[in-house]
N, C-alpha and C positions, 0 to 999 in steps of 0.2 A: 625245493629241498635237495634234489640231486645236485644242483649247482653248488649249494652250500657244502654238501658232503665232498664234492670233488675238490674243494679248496682246502680240505683238511689234510694233515700230514699223512703220507703213506710210508714213512720211515721215521726213525727217531731223530727228529729235527731239533733245531734250536727252540722252537715253540714248545715242543714236548718237554724238553729239559727245563725250560723256564717254569712251566706250570708245575712240574714235579718238585723243583726246588722251592717254589713259592708255597706249595702245599705244605712241605715240611716246615718251612719257616713259620707259617701261620699256625700250624699245629703246636709249635713250641711257644709262640707268642700268646696264644690263647690260654696255655697253661699258666703263663706269667700273669695275665690279666685276671684269670680265674682265681689265682692265688691272691691277687690284690683285693678282689671282692671279699674273699674269706678273711684275709688278714686285717683288713680295715673295718671289719664288722659290717660290711655292706651286703651280706648274703640275702637279707630281706629288704634291701633298698627298694626293690620292686616287690611288694608283698604278695603278688599273685602271678600266675602264668596261664596262658600266653600273653595276656595283657600285663602292663606294668602295674596298673591298679584296676579295680573293678570298672572304672569309668574312663581310663586313659590307656592307650597303647604305649605311650612314651612317658618318661619321667616328668614330673611336674616340679615347678620351683619349690613348692612346699616340702618336697621330699629331700631337698638338700643334696649334699655331696654324696651320700650313700646311694641315693637314687641315680645320680649321674654315673657313678662307678658301675653299679649293677646293670643299668641300661646300656652303658658303653660296651660291657662284656657281651651282652645279648646281640648288639649290632655286629660286633666282631665275629660272633658265631655264624651270623648270616653270611658274612664275607667268606669265612672258611668253607661253608657249605657251597657257596657259589663257585669258588675256585675248585672244589672237589668235583663239581659237575663239569666244569670246563676241562678238567684233567681227563675225565671219562670221554668227553666229546673229542678231545685231541687224539684219542686212541681208537676211535671207531673204525677207521680204515686199517688199523693194525691189529684188530681184535683176533684174527686168526693166526697171523705170523708171530705176534708177541702176546700170546694168551696170558703169559705170566704178568705182563704189565697191566693188562685189562683187569685181571683178577685182583691185583693189588689196589688198583684205582677204585674198583667197585667196593672193596672192603673199606677203604678210606671213606668213600661216600656214604656207605651204609652205616659205618661207625660214627660218622659225624652227625647223621640224622638221629641215631640212637642216643648219642651224647646230648643232643639238644633236648630230647624227650626226658632223659634222666635228670638233666639240669632243671627242667621244669618241674619234674616230680619232687626233686629235693626242696624246691621252694614250697610246693604244695604240702609237704610233710614237715615244714618248719625246720629244714636243714638237719634231718635225721642223720647222725654220723655214719651210719651204715650205707645209706644212699649216697651221701657225699663221698664216701670212700670208694664206692663203685664208680662214681663220676670221675674221680682222679685216676683210677685204674684204667678206665677206658681211654683217658687222655694219654697215658703212658703207652698203651697198646697202639693208639693211632700215630703217635710220634714214631714208634718203632716200625710200623708198617710203612709209613711215609718215607722213612730212611731206607727201607728195603726197596721201595719204588725208585728213589733217587739212585741208589747203588746199581740197580738193574738197568735203569735208563742210561747210565754212564758206561757200564762195563759190558752191556749186551747180554745175550743168553748165556747160561751156565751149562757146562757139560756135566756128565755123570761121574767124571773122574775127580777123585780127591787129590789134592796137592800135598797132603800131610799124612803121617802115619796114624794108625788107629789109636794109639795112646794119646796123641794130641787131639784127635777128634773127641775122645772121651773127656779129656781135660777141659776142652772148650765147652762141651755140653754141661759138665759139672759147674763151670763158671757161670753159664747162662742160668742154671737152676738157682745158684746163689744170688744172682741179680733179682730173680723173681721173688725169692724169699725175703731179701732185704727190702724190696719195694713194698711187699705186703706188710712186713713188720713196721715199716715207716708209716703206712696208712693207718694201722691200728694205733700206733703211738700218737699220731696227729689227732686221731679221733678221741683220744683220752686227754689231750692237752688243752690249753686255754684258748686256742684260736678256733672258735666254733663257727665263725661267720656272722654271729649275732649274739648279743648278750643273753637272750632268752632261750637259746638253743641248747638241747640236751647234749651230753657227752656219752661215750659208749660204756662208761662205768668201770673201765679198767684202770689200773694204777699206772699213771704216766711215768712216775719215777722209775718203776721197775721196767716198764716197756722201753724206756730209753736205753737201758743196759741190754735188754733182749734184742733190740733193734741193732745195736752195735756189733753183736757177736757175728751174725752172718755178714755184716759189712766188713769186718776185719778179715774174715775168712775169704771174702770175695777179693779183697786187695791181694791177699797172699796167693790165691789161686791164679789171679791174673798175672802176678809177677812171675810165677812159675811158668805160665803159658808164654809170656814174653821171652823168658830165658830159653825155653825149649825151642821156640820158633827161631831165635837167634842162632842157637847151636846147629840147627838143621838148615840154616840159610834161607828160610822162607821170609825174605825181606818184605814183600808186599803185605802179607798177612801180619807180620810183626809190626808194621807201621800202624795198622788199624788197632792192634792189641795195645800198643803204646798209648795211642789216643784214649782207649778205654781205661787203661791204668791211670793216666793223668787225670781224667775226669773223676775216677774213684778216689784218688788221693785228695784232690780238691774238695770233693764231697765230704770225705772223712774230716778234713780240717774244719770245714764250715759246720759240720754237725757237732764237733767238739766245742767249737767256740760258741755256737748258739745255745748249747745246753748249759754252758757255764756263765752265760751273760743274760739269762732270763728270757730266751727265745725272742730276740728282737725280730720284728716282722720282716725287715729287709733280708736278713740271713735265712729266715724260714722260707721266704719266697725263692731265694736263690737255691736253697736245698731242694725245693720241689722241682724247679726247672732242671737242675742237675740230675735228679733221679730219672727224668724222662730222657735226657741226653745220654745217660749211661745205658738205658734200655736200647736206644737207637744204635749206639756204638757197638753194643753186644750183638745185635742182629747183623750188623755189617761184618763183624768178625766171623760169625757163623757162616754167612753167605760166601765169604772170601775163601773158605776152605776148599771150595770147588773151583776147578780151572774154568776160565772163560771158554766158550765154544770156539773151535778153530776159525769158523767163519759164520758170523751171525747173520740173521735176516736183514739187519740194519745195514751191514756192509754191502750185501747184494742190492738193496734198495738204493744206496748211495751210488753204486756203479750204474744202475739203471737210469738214475737221474742225470748223471754226467753224460751218459750215452745219448739221452734225449736232448740235452743241450747242444 
């Protein structure tokens, strides 16, 4: 065991960065495949959990395409969990020097396990829209935390010094609040809409036509707040943070366009799926903008470790 631990990274190496990026990519991909399960009506393709059927762990030919789609998503969730475990393993020797990375990695691992349990519960309760909504909310949180992990892996430790003025800090947090409100409104709207994951599943009983408008209000406010944030950062010369804010604004504009088109074309499943993935991407970009408000530490532990390795060579 000691020999295995000795081979693990003791600084933020290429392996650490690889698993951090892989974890983020997989968290986004499983949102897309989970959306495919729901949008194709395959939510009960495996009618029970943790087995696919009462007598089989895997999908059977009799279950058809729905069974394949649902079981494929379950297999991917195992891969996501395995990568989350490897991410934690990669940080074992860094757990004291980079406690921030280990904390984020453990949150991703714990959240992934929780996500699997809630996914199983959603099947057990016949895709209750409230449970399914929580399932998606956790996905968005996991994407955001994974994005924070990638950011910190790449930029190193953060200092306590803010790079921006207090009004910009306040504006950024108002923007992040609007992201959260927009996502929650979107979850409620989806729970009232036609894409339940199975023809026999209940909806949340709310009026989808009204919720579409309610969902759009914080969405438009979010775009406006982000635009003001970009302009404020540009005027103050905060180019690094501004670039992240521009990415956030771009995702929001694309999301708004997709939302308008899907609402006017009868909610085609491809656009709804794109809308779901973009919601998580916006949450991730928002987290990066918030993290970028603080200056990188003048010399991180990663730099010291790099110097030690070069000296050892």
